[in-house]
N, C-alpha and C positions, 0 to 999 in steps of 0.2 A: 347680315349678322357681323360682328365684328368680336374675334376671339383674341384676347390678351392672355399669354401664357408663357411659363418657362418651359414648358415641355415640348421639344420639337416632335416627338413621336405623335402628339395631339394634333399639331397643325398639318403634319404630313397625312393623317388620317382623315381629318374633317374638312381640312381648308382648301380653298382652289388657289388662292395667292397668298405668299408670304412676305412680310416685310421685316427684316433683321434689325433692330436697334441697339446702339452702342452709345454711352454717354451722351444721351439726349438727340442722337441723329440717326437717319436710315442709313444703314450700309450697304443694304442689298434688298432687292425687290425682283420676284419673279413667282412663275408657279411652283406649287409646293412639289411635285413630283420631280421636276427638273432641278429643285434646289437639292433634293435629298441625293440625288444622282450626280449631280455636276456643280457644288457649290462655287460661286465667284469670287468670294471674299475670304482673305485668310480667317476672320473672326468666325465666320459660318463653318470653315473648315474645322476650326478646333472644337467648336461645341459639337460637331457630328462626331467627330474622334472620340470624343469624350463619352458618347453614348454607350452603355453597356449594351452587350448582346445576350439575348437568351438563346441562341442558336450556335454559339460558339464560346470556347472558353479563352480568357487572355491573362498574361501575367499581370499585368497592372493596366488601369484606364488612363488614357493621354490627357493630362490637364494643361489648362492655359495657365503660363507662368504670369505673376503680377496680380494687380486689382483694377478695377474700373476708376479711371480718375473722374475729377469733378468737370462737367460740361463746361464750365467757365474758365478753366484752366487749359482746355485745347480748342479754342475758337480758331486759330491760326495754323492749325497743323492737322495730321490726321489722328483723330482719338486714338485709334489703337496701335499706333506706331511702335510705343515703348514696349508692346507685348507680343510684336510681330517679328517673326524669324526671317521675312521677305522683305522688310522695308528698306527703301533705298533714301538717298539724301531728299529727292522731292517729297518725301513723305514728311518731314519736318520743316518744310518752308512755307506750306500753304494747306489749306484744308482741301482734299481731293473733292471734287463733285461727283454726283451720280452719273456715270457715263454708261452709253447702251451697249450692249452684248450681244443683243438679238432684238428683234421687235417686241417682246415682251420680260426682257432680261435688262436689268441695271446694276450696277455695281459701284461702289465709291473707291474701288481700289485702281491704284494707277498699273498696275502689273498683272500679268497672267499669274493664276494661282495654281499652287502645286496641288493635287487632289487629297484627299484624306488618307491618312494612314490604313492599310488593309491589315488588320490583326488577325486575320481568320486562322493562320497557322502559328500562332505565337506558342501555344501548349496544346498539347493533345488532352481531349476529355478524360476524365479519371476511368480507369479500366473498371468493368465489373469484375466481382469476384469470380473465384473457381468455379466452373460447372458442378453442381451438387453441393457446394458449400453450404452450410445451414445460414439462416437469415441473421443479420446483423441484430435486428429487432424483430420480435415476434410478438404480437399481442393478439390474445384470443378470448372470445365470448366475454369481452370487458363491459361492465354494468356499473351505472353510477347514478343513484336517485338522489333527490332532495326533498325530502317528504313524499308528497304523493306526485312530485313532479319527476319524470323519467329524463334522465339528461343522457344517458348511454343505454343502449339495450343491446348488447351481445356484439360489440364491435371487434371484427378482427382485422388486422394488418400485419404485412410482413414487409421488411425493407432489406433488401442485400447490400453489401459493401458495395461503394461506388454509385448506390441509386439515390435519386432525389424524388421524394414523392409529394406531390402537392395535394393539400387537404382543403377542400372547399366546401362550402353550405352557407345558408342563409342563416341569419341572426337567430339564435337559439336552437340551433341544430346538434350542438356538442362540441363543436371544434376547440373552444377554450378549455372545456371540461376535461376532454381528451388530452389536450395538452398539459394541464395541471396534473393529472394522473402520471402521464409520463415522466414529468420532472420531479413527483413526489412530494406535490403540494397539496394534493387531494388524495384520498384512499378509497380505491374502488369498492364496490360491495359485491363484486363476484368477477371471475377471469383472472388471467395471469398477463404479466409483462415479464419479458427475458430478453436481456441484453448480452449476446453472444460474447463470451470473453471479458465480461466487465461486470462491474456492480450498477445497475439502474439509479443509483443515487449520484453517479458521475454525469449523468446526461445534464448538458447546460442549454441553456436558451438564448437565442439572438432576437432582441425584441425590435420591431419595427414601429411601436408606438411611442412617440415621445413621452406621453405621460406615464409610462411603464419604464422607460429606458433612462428617465433623468430621476434623479433623487426627488421625491414628493416632500421629503422633510427640508429641503433646501429652496430658498425663493430663487426666482428668475436671478436676481441680482447676483445672489452668492454663487450660483452655477456659473454665470458670465465671468464673475470676478477669478474664479478658481481656473477658467479656462484661460483668460487672460494674463493670469499670473506665469503662466507656461513662456510667454513671451519676454524678450530681453527688456530692460528698464527703459530704453529709448523707443522701442515699438509697442511697448504697453499700452492701453487705452482704457478710460475710466468706462465704468457700467453704462451711465448715462451716454456716453459718446456713442458705443457699440449699439445701443438701443436706437439713438436717432440715426444711424447710418442705414438702419432698416426701416425707419420710418414709425417707430412705437415711442409712444409718451415714455416719460421718465417713470411714471407711475407702475408701470410694468415690473420694474425691479422688485416691488414689494409683493408681488403676486406669486403663487405657486405653480408649478409647471401643468398641474391638472387644471387649473383655474384660468390661464391665459385664453386659451383658444376658445373655451366656453365664453367667457367674459367678452371677448372680441366679438364672437358670433352675435352675441345678444346685442352689443352697440351698434354694429352694422345693420341689424334687421329693423325694419319700420314696423314690425309686428311680434307677437308673443312666438317665442322659440321653444321647441321641446328640445332639451339638451342631449337626452339619448332615451333610446327604445328600450324596453316597452313602456307603453304610459301607462297601461294598466296598474303595475305595481312600483312602489316607490317615483312618484312623478317626480320630474324636474322641469317646471315650467318657469319662463322668464322672460320679461319685456324691459326694454328701455323707457325710461321717462324722459320726456321731451319737451323742451320749450323753444317754438319757432326753429324746428330742425334740429337744436342742438341737444345732445346727450347730458342730463343733468345727474342722472342715477338709473337704479333699475330696481326693478321689484321681482322677488322670486317665491316659488312654490316649491319647496325642496323634500317634504315629507308628507305622508299620508298612508292612512291605513285601509282606506278606500279608494276606488277609482274616481278620478275628478268629472265634474259635469260635462256634459256634451259642450256646453257654451262656455267651457272654463278660460278659451282663448279671448273671447268677446268680454267677459267678465274682467279679466286681467287688463285689456286694453281700456276699459271704461275706468278701471282703479289707476291706471298710469295717466290718463286725461284729467282725472280729478286731482291727483297728487302734484302735477305739474305746476301750477302757479304757485302752490304751497312751497314746494320744493325750490323753486325759481326764488322765490323771497328769500327763503332760509340761505340760498346760497349766497345771494346778494348782502344777506346781514352778515353771514360769516366772511365773506370777502372784506366788507366794511371794518368789522371788527379787527381783522387780521392787518389791514393796512393802518388802523389808529393804534393798535399796538406795536407794529413796526416803526411808525413815527414816533410814538412816545419813548420807545427803547433807543431810537436814534438820537433824540433829544436828551435822553438820559446821559447816553456814552460820551456826548459832546458837550455836556453842562450848559446846555440852552434851555432856558425856562427854568418856571418855579420847581424845585425840587421836592418839596414836599407833595404837590399834585400828582407829580410824576411818580414818585415813590408809591404813594396811595392808591394809584390806578393799578399796580402790581402787588398790592399787599404789603409793601416794604416801608418799615418806619425809617424817617429821615435822620435820626441822631442815633443809630445803632451801627456797631462794625459791620463791614461788607466786603464779600470778595467778589472780583471779576475773573471768568473765566472765559479763555477764547480757544476754539478748537478748529484746526484748519489742516489742509493736505501738505504735505512735506515740501512739495514741489511748486507751491504757490497757492494763490485764492482758489477756490474750488467755484463751479459753474453755481448760480443762485439757485438752482433747484437742490442740488446736493447740500448746499451751505443752510438752506432751508430745512431740509429734511434731517440735518445735524442739529439743528436747532429745535426741530420739533423732539426729536430724541433726548436732548438736556431737558427740555421742559417736563417730558414726561418722566423721565427718571428723578428729577429733582421732585416733581409732585407726589411720587410713590413714597418718598421720605417724608413728606410734607414739610418740605423746604421751600419758604417763600421765597421766589425769584422772578425776576423778568428775564427772559430768554427769548431768541430769535436769530435772525443772521444779519451781518453788518459787514459790507465790502468784502465779501467772498469767504466769511467765516462764520462759524456759529459762535455766539456770544451769551453769555448768562452773567446776570448781576444776581449774587447769591447774598441771602441774609446771614446773620451770625451765627445762626444755629447749624451751619454747615460745618461740621468738624472735619478734620483732615482725611482720616480714613474712609469715612461715608462719601466725602465728594469724589477722591480718588476712584473709589469703586465705581460711583455713576458714571464718572468720565471714563474709566476703563471700558466699562460696557458701551457708552456711545463710539468710542474709537473702534471697538471690534465690530459693531454693527455698521459703522459708517464704510469701514474697509470692505465686508462683505457686500453691501450694497453698491458702492461707486468704485471700489478698487483703489490702487494705490497706496500710501501709507500715510495716516492720519495722526496728527500730535496735538497736546493741547498745552497752553501755557495757563498758570495761575498767577494771579495777581499778590502782594502782600496784603494782610489784614488792614483794610481801610477804617477810619476812623466813623464816616458817615457817608451819606449819598454824595455829598457835596465833592469827596474824593473820588467819585467814580472815573470821570477822564482821565485822572492819573492812574488809576487802577488799570483801566483798559490799556494804556501805554506800557504799564508793568508786564501784564499777561501777554501782549504783543512782543514785547522783548524776550520773555521767558519761551514763548512758540519759536520765535527766531532762533534762539540759541538751540533748541532741542532738535530742529529742523535743520540746522548747519554742523560744522564740522566738531562744534564743540559738545554736542547733543549727547545725552546718555540716557537711553529709556525714551518713552513715548509722552512722559508727562513732566514738565518743567515747572518748579515754584519759584519764583521771582527771589525769595529771600534765602534759597538755597543756591543761588547761581552768582555770587557776587564775582568771584574769580573770573567765571565764563563770560560774564556780562563786559567785566574790564577789558579781556581779551579780546571779545568781538567787539567792542568799540574800537579798541586800538588798531585791530586789523582792519577794519573798515575804513578808518581813517588814514593808514599808511599804505594800502593795498595798492592803489593807482597812483601814488607820490613817486617822482623820481627818487633814486638813491641817491643820498648824501654822499660827497666824496670824503673818504677817510673814516667812515664808520667802521666800527670794530670788524663785524663779520665779512665784509667785504675785502678787508684787508686781508683777512686769514685766507679767504676764497682764492684771492689772486695769488697768495704765495702757494697754495696748493697747486695751481694750474701752472706756475713758473717752474716749480722746484720738484713736483711729484709727491708731495709730501701729502699726508691724510690728516692734517690738523683740524679740519672742521667736524671730522666723525671722531675724532679724539675729544674735542670739547663736548659734544653733544653726550659722549657716554660719561665723561668727568660730571658734568652738571646734573645730568640725569641720576646719576649716583649720589647725588648732595655733596660733592666735592671729596668723596671717599675713593682713595687711589686703590685700595685693594678689590673693591666693587666694581669700580671702573675698569680695572686690569683685567679681571675676569672676563667682563663683558667684549672687552677688546682682545681676548685671548693672547695677552701680555703677562710677562712678568712685572711685578710691581716695580722693581727697579727699573725696568725698561720704560714704563709709564712716568716714572718720575724722570728720567733722562729727557723724555719727549716733552714733557712739560716744561723744564728747564731751556731747552731749545725754543720752544713756543714763546717763552716769555721774552725771547729776543726780538720776537715779531711785534709782540702786544704785550702790554703792563698787566699780567694776571693777578698781580697784588692789588690792584685798583678795585675797589669794592663797586663802585659806579661802572666801569668797564663790565666786570663779571654780570652785573644786573642788566646790563644792556646785550651782552651776549645771549644771556638766558633768555631774554625776551624774544630778540631775534630769531633764535633757533626754535624758539616754540612757534611764533607766527610763521616761519618757514615751513615747519612741520604742517601746520593747519592749511596753509595755501595749497600746499602739494595734495593733501586730502580734499580740499575744494574743488581742483581742477581735475580730480579723478571723478 
């Protein structure tokens, strides 16, 4: 038998030999008992040191810093070197082979390994309360019934300060009901609950079940996005990437915590699965519908007033067998329709093909005003799965308001071509909802650009360019808010175009701002800052003096001295200085 597990204790108890793997390779191989007592690789030492003990207390568990690298990135070196405290220069120049330590022991470490840290005396166990002290928690004759079913029948328990009581029992024995009574979530029918020195309502619970410790109202994607937001901007990863790191499909982002494991269990099984016990009440039986081994969907029996028939599993399996060819044809047809829509949308956006026919396929009249919307991530194109999902959100939102539209994804962005009925407030409301849901599902910051009103469908390629330009503005240093309308961004579009045209060009000799900057560097003046405040104040000397913390006459004197360096009476020179200072400010923000 081959046992594959993350739990070292299981291997120590049930396996004769253990092979420890890391980044696609074996680091150590030996009998399980000797591995537990005397590990021969630093990675194994780290794993054993991280095991919590039920026999002693410890201030903290020892973790292994860092994370597992991709196997392809460490083919020519020790895969564990970056996380190893014992590494030497040889570990970084070649991949260590498995070498024998004894006839039945092998390790891929070049050096003798330090033993695991002994934490036995880290901290003393909690002391019991004084002798004769009353119990911290006293439960006596506790009773609870549900109709005719007796859940608790005269339960007594006492817990003293410093004690830990383990409550065990088979399913249906009353463990959960007792816990709910202690937490105040259920009212006992009889008996008493006393908490010495406190209010029983202050008792709190630490859940071990993910379906209860995670918020059931949030999707998996939203929960992951919330956790990922705690990381710095450079280390933050989108939800889709986090799911892919643990081998889960992007579709899991839309599931709720209570459904994920249940759904995965059904898809893994070749036969019908009972999701939970007991079967006699509230049956929950499910089976995956498969075609040639591939799961196409699933059939669920989730409610029932009477027990299911003894052959319910066989009946459901026969139903899945009969449904498979129909579901396969349905999925094939749906995939075909999706590809056709995507192709038609792409042609409409590029202006390729007969506009009337393309518009008719989406219910868009060819000669009516139109608007193009582009939704994307602030840091660049999104993955196709994320862009496709955002496109589906756009399509659903527009359809909910009965707005005719062609929606999908194009080059890493969600795109919609919307009919004339889309007035501003409604369209912005739909887009705002899409941005919020995309952020919840995939993380990061999502923005949208909206084109100017277009005369007809033949202008869609120009509208796509306008919406993309508006998106670039709100994603960059000129951006204000999450949604940009091309017809409201004239100044920002001009500045963006100028900034991009001049950013990587060498400076011209004798241009105004460099002359002032050179003078500041040589003579210790502060003329660049003076100009910035003066221009920002609209050339109003009292306002600029207040910003510079100067008297107005002092500022006038400084401007007269500055006029000896450049001609401040030249209107063109003032315009050039204002533009240069604005672009310099934007460049500084972009670099940050």
